[in-house]
C-alpha positions in Angstrom: 43.7 66.1 161.7 47.8 66.6 162.3 48.4 66.9 166.0 47.2 63.6 165.7 49.7 62.3 163.9 52.6 60.4 164.9 55.0 62.8 165.9 58.6 60.9 165.3 61.6 62.3 167.4 64.6 63.6 165.7 68.0 63.7 167.0 69.3 66.1 163.7 67.5 67.4 160.8 69.1 69.4 157.7 66.9 71.3 155.5 67.5 72.9 152.4 65.3 75.7 150.9 66.1 76.5 146.5 65.2 78.8 144.1 65.5 82.2 142.6 67.5 84.3 143.6 64.7 86.7 144.0 62.3 84.0 146.0 64.1 84.9 149.2 65.7 80.9 149.9 68.0 82.7 152.0 65.6 84.6 154.7 63.6 82.1 155.3 66.8 79.4 156.0 67.7 82.6 157.9 64.3 82.6 159.7 64.1 78.4 160.8 67.5 78.7 161.7 66.5 81.6 164.0 63.8 79.8 165.3 65.3 76.6 166.6 68.4 78.0 168.4 66.1 80.1 169.9 64.2 76.7 170.7 67.8 75.1 172.2 69.2 73.2 169.1 72.1 73.3 168.1 72.6 75.4 163.9 75.2 75.4 162.0 74.0 77.0 158.1 75.4 76.9 155.0 74.2 79.8 152.1 74.5 78.5 148.3 74.0 81.2 146.3 75.3 82.4 142.7 77.5 85.3 142.3 75.2 86.0 139.4 73.7 89.7 140.3 70.2 89.2 138.6 69.8 85.7 136.9 67.7 85.0 134.2 64.5 83.9 136.6 63.8 80.1 136.2 67.5 79.9 135.0 69.7 76.9 136.0 72.1 79.4 137.5 70.3 81.8 139.1 69.5 79.4 141.8 70.7 80.9 145.0 70.0 78.0 148.2 70.0 77.5 152.1 71.0 74.8 154.6 70.3 73.8 157.6 72.0 71.7 160.6 69.7 71.4 163.5 70.7 69.0 165.9 69.7 68.6 169.4 73.0 68.3 170.0 76.2 69.6 168.7 76.5 69.9 165.4 79.3 70.2 163.5 78.8 71.2 160.1 75.8 71.8 157.2 75.0 68.5 156.4 76.1 66.5 153.7 73.2 66.1 152.3 69.4 66.7 153.5 66.2 65.4 155.3 63.7 67.9 153.7 64.5 69.5 150.1 62.7 73.1 149.8 62.1 73.8 145.6 60.5 76.5 144.5 61.1 76.1 141.0 61.8 74.0 138.4 65.3 74.8 137.8 65.6 74.4 142.3 64.4 70.7 141.4 67.2 69.9 138.5 70.1 70.9 140.1 69.2 70.3 144.3 68.2 67.6 143.8 71.5 66.0 144.5 71.8 67.2 148.2 69.0 64.7 149.1 69.2 62.0 150.9 66.9 58.9 149.5 64.8 59.4 152.3 64.4 62.9 152.3 60.2 64.9 151.4 60.6 67.0 148.8 58.7 70.3 148.8 57.4 72.1 145.0 55.5 74.6 144.6 53.2 73.4 140.7 52.4 76.7 140.2 56.4 77.0 139.3 56.9 74.2 137.2 54.7 75.3 133.8 56.1 73.8 130.7 58.2 77.7 130.4 59.3 76.5 133.8 60.5 73.0 132.9 62.2 74.4 129.5 64.2 77.0 131.2 65.4 73.6 132.9 66.0 71.5 130.5 63.4 68.5 131.3 62.5 67.0 128.0 59.1 65.2 129.2 56.3 67.8 131.3 56.8 65.1 134.7 60.5 65.9 135.8 59.4 63.7 139.3 59.8 60.9 137.0 62.0 61.9 134.6 64.4 62.3 138.5 63.6 58.9 139.2 62.1 60.8 142.3 61.0 57.9 144.7 60.5 60.1 148.0 57.9 61.6 149.4 56.6 64.8 146.9 54.7 67.9 148.6 53.8 68.9 145.4 50.8 72.2 145.8 49.7 75.2 144.4 52.3 77.6 146.9 51.8 80.7 144.2 48.8 80.2 144.3 47.4 80.0 147.3 49.5 83.0 148.5 47.2 85.1 146.1 44.8 84.1 147.2 45.7 84.4 150.8 46.7 87.8 150.8 43.4 88.7 148.2 42.3 91.1 149.8 45.3 93.4 151.3 45.5 95.3 147.8 48.9 93.8 146.9 49.7 93.8 143.8 50.9 89.8 141.6 54.2 91.1 141.9 54.6 92.4 145.8 52.0 89.6 147.2 54.6 86.7 145.2 57.6 87.1 147.2 56.2 86.0 150.2 56.0 82.8 148.2 58.7 81.8 150.3 56.9 82.6 153.6 54.3 79.7 153.0 57.6 77.7 152.3 58.3 78.2 156.2 55.4 77.6 157.1 54.8 74.2 155.8 58.2 73.1 156.9 57.6 74.8 160.5 54.8 72.7 160.4 56.4 69.1 159.0 58.6 69.9 162.8 56.4 71.1 164.9 57.9 74.5 165.6 56.0 77.2 167.4 55.7 80.9 164.9 56.3 83.3 167.7 59.4 83.5 167.6 59.5 84.3 163.5 57.0 86.3 163.6 58.3 88.3 166.2 61.8 88.3 164.0 59.9 89.4 161.0 58.5 92.3 162.7 62.0 93.5 163.9 62.7 92.1 160.1 60.0 95.0 158.0 59.9 97.4 160.9 59.0 100.0 158.7 57.3 97.9 156.2 54.6 97.0 158.6 52.4 96.3 156.0 54.8 94.1 154.5 55.8 92.2 158.0 52.1 91.5 158.9 51.6 90.2 155.0 54.1 87.7 155.5 53.5 86.7 159.2 50.0 86.3 157.2 51.1 83.0 154.0 53.4 82.0 156.5 50.7 80.6 159.2 48.8 79.8 155.9 51.7 77.3 155.1 51.3 76.0 158.7 47.9 75.4 158.6 48.0 73.7 154.5 50.1 70.7 156.4 47.8 71.0 159.2 44.8 70.7 157.4 45.7 68.2 154.3 48.8 66.0 156.3 50.4 67.0 153.3 51.2 63.3 152.1 52.8 63.0 154.8 52.5 60.1 157.2 54.2 61.6 160.2 55.4 64.7 161.8 59.1 65.4 163.6 60.6 67.1 166.5 64.0 68.4 167.5 64.7 67.9 171.1 66.7 69.9 172.5 69.6 69.2 175.9 71.3 70.3 178.3 73.6 72.8 177.1 75.9 75.4 179.3 73.6 78.5 180.7 73.5 81.7 178.9 71.7 83.3 175.9 72.0 82.6 172.3 71.6 83.7 169.4 72.4 83.0 165.9 75.0 84.2 164.4 76.5 85.2 161.3 80.3 84.3 161.2 80.7 88.5 159.5 78.6 89.5 162.1 81.3 87.1 164.9 83.7 88.9 163.1 82.7 92.2 163.7 81.8 91.3 167.2 85.4 90.4 168.1 86.7 93.7 166.8 84.2 95.9 169.0 84.9 93.8 172.2 88.9 94.1 171.3 88.6 98.2 171.0 86.7 98.2 174.5 89.5 95.6 175.8 92.3 97.5 174.9 90.8 100.9 175.9 90.2 101.9 172.0 88.8 103.5 169.1 88.1 101.3 166.6 88.5 102.7 163.0 87.8 100.0 159.7 89.2 101.5 156.5 87.4 98.8 153.9 86.5 98.7 150.0 83.2 96.6 149.8 84.4 92.6 148.0 82.4 89.5 148.2 81.8 87.7 150.7 83.8 90.6 153.2 81.4 93.3 152.8 78.6 92.8 155.4 81.5 93.2 157.7 81.7 96.8 157.1 78.1 97.1 157.4 77.7 95.8 161.2 80.3 98.2 162.2 79.2 100.9 160.3 75.6 100.0 162.9 77.7 101.2 166.1 79.1 104.5 165.5 77.7 104.9 169.3 79.8 102.5 170.3 83.2 104.8 168.9 82.8 102.3 165.6 84.6 104.6 163.0 84.2 103.5 159.4 85.6 105.0 155.9 84.7 102.9 152.4 87.3 104.1 150.6 87.8 104.9 146.7 89.6 101.4 147.0 91.7 97.9 148.5 94.9 100.3 148.3 93.1 103.1 150.4 91.4 101.2 153.1 94.5 99.5 154.5 96.1 102.6 153.7 93.5 104.7 155.9 94.4 102.3 158.8 97.4 102.8 158.8 96.7 106.4 159.6 94.0 105.5 161.8 96.9 102.6 163.5 99.5 105.6 163.7 97.2 107.9 165.7 96.1 105.6 168.5 93.7 103.7 167.0 92.9 99.4 166.9 92.7 99.9 163.4 91.3 96.8 160.8 90.9 96.8 156.7 88.8 94.4 155.4 89.1 92.1 151.5 88.7 88.8 150.5 91.8 87.5 148.1 91.8 89.6 145.0 92.1 92.5 147.9 94.8 90.9 149.1 96.8 91.2 146.3 96.1 95.4 145.6 96.4 96.1 150.0 100.1 94.7 150.1 102.2 97.3 149.9 100.5 99.1 152.4 100.5 96.1 154.8 104.1 96.3 154.2 103.8 99.9 155.4 103.3 98.6 159.0 104.9 95.7 158.8 108.2 98.1 158.2 107.1 100.4 160.7 105.5 98.5 163.0 101.9 99.3 164.0 99.5 97.4 164.7 96.5 96.5 161.7 94.5 93.7 161.5 93.8 92.4 157.7 90.7 90.3 157.3 90.9 87.7 154.5 87.4 86.1 154.3 88.9 84.1 151.5 86.4 83.2 148.3 87.4 81.2 145.4 90.0 82.4 142.8 92.1 83.2 140.7 90.6 86.5 139.8 87.2 87.2 140.6 86.9 83.6 140.4 84.0 82.4 142.6 82.9 84.8 144.4 80.4 84.0 146.1 81.7 80.3 147.4 84.5 78.9 149.8 88.0 78.2 149.5 91.3 78.4 151.6 93.5 79.2 148.9 95.0 82.4 150.2 97.0 80.8 153.0 100.0 81.2 151.3 99.3 84.8 149.9 98.5 85.8 153.2 102.1 84.4 154.6 104.1 85.1 151.9 102.1 87.1 149.5 104.2 90.9 150.1 107.6 92.8 148.2 110.7 92.0 151.2 111.4 90.2 154.5 107.6 91.0 155.6 106.3 88.7 158.7 103.1 88.8 159.3 101.3 86.6 162.1 98.7 84.4 160.9 94.9 83.8 162.3 92.6 81.6 160.8 89.2 81.2 162.3 87.5 77.9 162.5 83.6 77.9 162.5 81.0 80.7 161.9 81.2 81.3 166.0 85.0 80.9 166.8 85.2 83.9 164.1 84.5 85.8 167.7 87.4 84.5 169.4 89.6 84.7 166.7 88.8 88.2 165.7 89.4 89.0 169.4 92.3 87.4 169.2 93.9 88.8 166.5 93.6 92.5 167.4 95.6 91.4 170.9 98.3 90.0 169.1 98.7 92.9 167.0 98.1 95.3 170.2 100.8 93.5 171.7 103.3 92.8 169.5 103.2 95.6 167.7 102.7 94.4 164.6 100.1 93.5 160.9 98.4 91.0 162.1 96.3 88.7 158.8 92.8 87.1 160.2 91.9 84.1 157.8 88.0 82.8 157.0 86.0 81.7 154.3 82.8 82.3 152.4 81.6 79.1 154.3 82.2 80.2 157.6 81.9 84.4 157.1 78.5 83.3 155.9 77.5 80.0 157.7 76.5 80.6 161.4 75.9 78.7 164.1 74.4 79.5 167.4 76.5 81.1 169.8 76.3 81.4 173.8 77.4 85.5 174.5 80.0 85.9 175.8 80.8 87.0 179.4 83.3 89.2 178.8 84.5 89.4 182.4 86.1 86.1 181.5 88.5 87.8 178.6 91.9 89.1 179.2 93.1 92.9 178.8 94.6 94.2 175.5 97.8 95.9 177.4 99.6 98.0 174.3 103.5 98.6 174.8 103.1 102.0 175.1 106.2 104.2 176.0 106.6 104.7 180.1 107.2 108.4 181.2 111.6 107.2 182.5 111.3 107.7 178.0 110.1 111.1 177.8 113.1 113.0 176.0 114.7 110.2 175.2 112.5 108.1 172.7 113.5 106.8 169.6 110.4 104.6 167.6 112.4 101.1 167.6 113.5 100.9 171.2 112.3 97.3 172.0 111.5 95.2 175.4 114.7 93.5 174.7 112.3 89.6 176.0 109.8 90.3 173.2 111.4 92.5 170.6 108.4 94.4 170.4 108.8 98.2 169.8 107.7 100.3 172.5 104.5 102.6 171.3 104.6 106.4 171.5 101.6 108.4 170.1 101.4 111.1 167.8 101.3 114.5 170.4 102.7 112.9 172.9 105.3 115.9 174.5 108.9 114.3 174.7 108.0 111.1 172.6 108.7 113.2 168.9 109.2 110.8 166.2 108.8 109.7 162.3 107.8 106.2 160.9 107.9 105.8 157.2 108.2 103.3 154.3 112.0 104.1 154.5 114.5 101.5 156.2 115.0 102.5 159.1 118.3 102.8 161.7 117.5 100.6 164.3 118.9 103.3 166.8 118.3 106.6 166.2 114.7 105.8 164.1 116.3 107.5 161.3 116.3 107.0 158.0 119.2 104.5 156.8 120.4 102.5 154.1 123.4 100.0 155.6 123.1 96.4 154.4 123.9 95.4 158.3 121.6 97.6 160.2 119.0 96.9 157.1 119.7 93.1 157.5 119.8 93.4 161.2 116.2 94.8 161.2 114.8 92.3 158.8 116.4 89.7 161.8 114.3 91.9 164.7 111.6 91.9 162.7 111.1 88.0 162.4 112.2 87.3 165.4 109.8 89.4 167.0 106.5 87.9 165.0 108.5 84.1 166.1 108.7 85.0 170.0 104.1 85.5 170.1 103.2 83.1 172.3 100.2 80.7 171.0 98.4 77.7 172.9 99.6 74.1 171.5 97.6 72.6 169.2 95.6 70.4 170.6 95.2 66.6 169.4 91.3 64.9 169.3 90.3 61.7 169.5 92.7 58.8 169.3 95.6 60.4 171.3 97.8 58.2 172.1 97.5 55.5 169.4 95.9 56.4 166.4 97.3 55.3 163.1 96.5 58.1 160.9 96.5 61.2 162.3 94.2 64.3 160.2 95.1 67.4 160.3 94.0 71.4 159.2 93.2 74.0 159.3 90.7 77.2 159.4 87.2 76.2 158.5 87.4 73.1 157.5 87.0 71.9 161.2 83.8 70.6 162.0 84.2 68.3 158.6 87.3 67.0 159.7 85.5 66.6 163.1 82.8 65.1 162.1 84.2 62.3 159.9 87.1 61.8 162.2 85.1 60.7 165.2 82.4 58.8 162.7 85.4 56.7 161.7 86.4 56.4 165.3 82.6 54.7 166.2 83.5 53.3 163.3 86.3 51.3 165.1 89.3 52.7 163.3 92.0 54.2 165.2 92.3 58.5 164.0 92.8 61.5 165.6 92.6 65.1 164.6 95.3 68.6 164.7 93.2 71.4 163.3 95.8 75.0 163.7 93.9 78.0 164.0 97.9 79.0 164.3 99.3 79.8 161.1 101.7 82.2 161.6 103.7 81.5 164.4 103.1 78.1 164.6 102.3 75.8 167.9 105.8 74.9 169.1 104.3 71.1 169.5 103.4 71.2 166.2 106.9 69.6 164.9 106.0 66.9 167.7 102.8 66.2 167.2 103.4 65.7 163.4 106.0 63.7 163.5 104.6 60.8 166.9 101.9 59.0 164.4 102.1 56.7 161.7 100.8 58.3 159.0 99.3 62.2 158.2 96.9 63.3 156.0 96.8 67.1 155.6 93.4 68.5 154.4 92.7 71.4 153.3 90.7 73.5 150.0 93.6 74.1 148.3 96.0 72.2 146.1 98.0 71.6 149.0 99.1 75.2 150.5 99.3 74.0 153.9 101.3 71.0 153.7 103.6 72.1 152.2 104.8 75.4 154.6 104.3 72.3 157.5 107.2 70.7 154.8 109.0 74.4 155.3 108.3 74.2 158.4 109.3 70.9 159.5 112.5 68.7 158.2 111.8 65.0 157.2 107.5 65.5 156.9 106.1 63.7 154.6 102.3 63.7 154.9 100.0 62.1 152.4 97.1 64.9 151.0 93.4 65.2 150.7 92.8 68.2 148.5 89.6 69.9 147.0 88.8 73.3 145.4 86.0 73.5 144.3 84.3 75.9 145.9 82.2 73.8 148.5 82.8 73.1 151.3 83.6 69.0 152.0 81.5 66.2 152.2 81.7 64.0 155.5 81.8 60.6 153.3 84.1 61.5 150.5 86.6 62.4 153.8 86.2 58.9 155.3 86.4 57.1 152.4 89.1 58.5 151.5 91.2 58.6 154.9 90.1 54.9 155.0 92.1 54.4 152.1 94.9 56.2 153.0 94.4 54.4 156.6 94.6 50.4 154.2 97.6 51.1 152.0 
C-alpha cells in the first residue's frame, strides 16, 4: 500500500500542469497551489496559456500550462524547470517536456496518445516516449477511460464527464505529495456552488485519481512531503496579482475616505481587475465598462474631478489610446491611477505573455511636458502595496500615476498574509481650507510640495474651472502667455520631482560586491534568486531592485556608482538602462536583455552574470 512506501521529505518542488486550453489546467494548478498555501507552504505560480480563443484540439499551439513552485520556506520564482510534469495529451508532452528536470516524474493520459493525437503533435512514430528520448519515470494511465468509468452512474454525457479529467490528475498529484484533499473539496464546492452536481463529480474523480496512485504505487519508488517552516502569524491566502491590485485600490479608497471609481475597457491581461472590482458594489466601488480605452480614462478623469479616487486599467496598447485623456489629468492636476499590466508587443503582439516593454511609454509616451510618477510592482503579493502607494501618491500630490505590473505578476500568485490595515498610513488629500473660501484659485499651491489645493465641485465659495487648455498660474483663467506656460510646465515637473519615495535597498553583498545587479518590477524574484545562488557559490554579488521609477530614489546615484561593475537586467531591449544613463552622468552599465514573453530563467541569469564577473 502507498502508506507503506517511503515518504521523502522535500524543501521545495515544482509541478507543471499542461494540456489543451479546454482541459482545465489553470483550475488544476490553482487548486494545488491554494491547498499548498493553506497547508502553510510558500508558493509562486506561473500560468502560461496561448492567446488563441480556442486553438484546434490537440494542436501544438493550443497547449496551456500552469507551473507552481511550492516551498517549505520562502520561494521567489515559479522555478526554472519542474519536478513533476502532467501532460494531458501528446501535444502537451511535445511542447512542455523541455520544462522538465532530468529527474522529473512525468504523468500522461495514454487515452490522449492515439494515432490522430500523435499526428497532430507532429510525432513520427507511435512511441513518443522513445522518440523524445525520455528516460524519466513515466506514470502512463488511461485517465480518460477511468474518468468515464468513475462517472458512469451519474447520467452525465461523454463530453461532460471528460471535463473532469483534470481532477484525476490533481488527485494523482495529491497522492504523490501526501496532500489532504479536504481543502480541495471545499474549493470545488465553492467554485461550482451553483452547480453542485458538477462539484461532486469533480470531487469523485479527484478521489479516483488519488486512489489510483494509492492502490498501484503508480510506478514510483516513493511519495513526497513538503513541510512548512514557521511563518509570521496571520491569515494567509493564495492571491493572484490582479486581485491583489484590486484589493490595494479598495484599501486606499477606504483609507482616504473616498468612493473608488474604475473606468475601464476590457483588455488582456488587465481585465480581471475590472471583474474583481465589479464584485464590490457593497463597499462603494463604482465600475464602468466603457466603449473604448480613451473613454475609460476620460470617465475616470471626470470622476476624479467630482472627488472620487479614480482608476483606469489597461495594457500597453490601451495606454497608447488613453494618452490624450491621461494628459488631461496632467494639465488639470487631478489624481488618477493608470494601471498598465504589460504584455508582449508591439501592436497586438503576444497578448497572454509578459514583458517590461512599456517603461519608456509610461515615462514619456505623451505629447508635451507631461511628468507622471511611475511605480512598478515586484510580485503578485506586492501588487497590493504597489496599488495602495500609487493611490496615496496620486491623491496627496494631485497627479496621475502610472502603476506598472505585467502578465507574469498579474496572473501569477503567491501566499499572501492578509494585512492589518491599522498598520497602513492614512491618505490625506490636500483639500482646500476654510480660509480659502471666496478667494480660491485652482492652481494655488502648497509652497513646500508644489501641490495644488483640491476643491470638490459644488463646494460653496470654491467655484473654479479646469480644462485641457493651459491656465494662468495665479487666476486659473485660460492663458497663452509664453512665460506662464514655461512656469506651469516647470511647476508640474517640480511637483513630481519633490515626491518623497523610499531609498532603493541593496541586498546580497552590500559592502563589497564585485557586481551589482539592477532590475525593476516583476523580475525581482528571478534576479534575487540568481544573486542568492551566486553568493552561496562564493561570488560577491548584490542586487538593487527598483519599485519607484519616477521620481527615482534619492540614493540611486550613490548606489549605482558604488560598485565596480553594474548590470541592468530587464525584459526589454534596454529601456531602464537607457533611462538610468539619462538621469546619472557617466553611468555605463552592462546589460542583460530578453524579449521572449517568458520569465527569466535563473540558471541563464547566473551564467550571464558570471561571465560579466569574469571579464
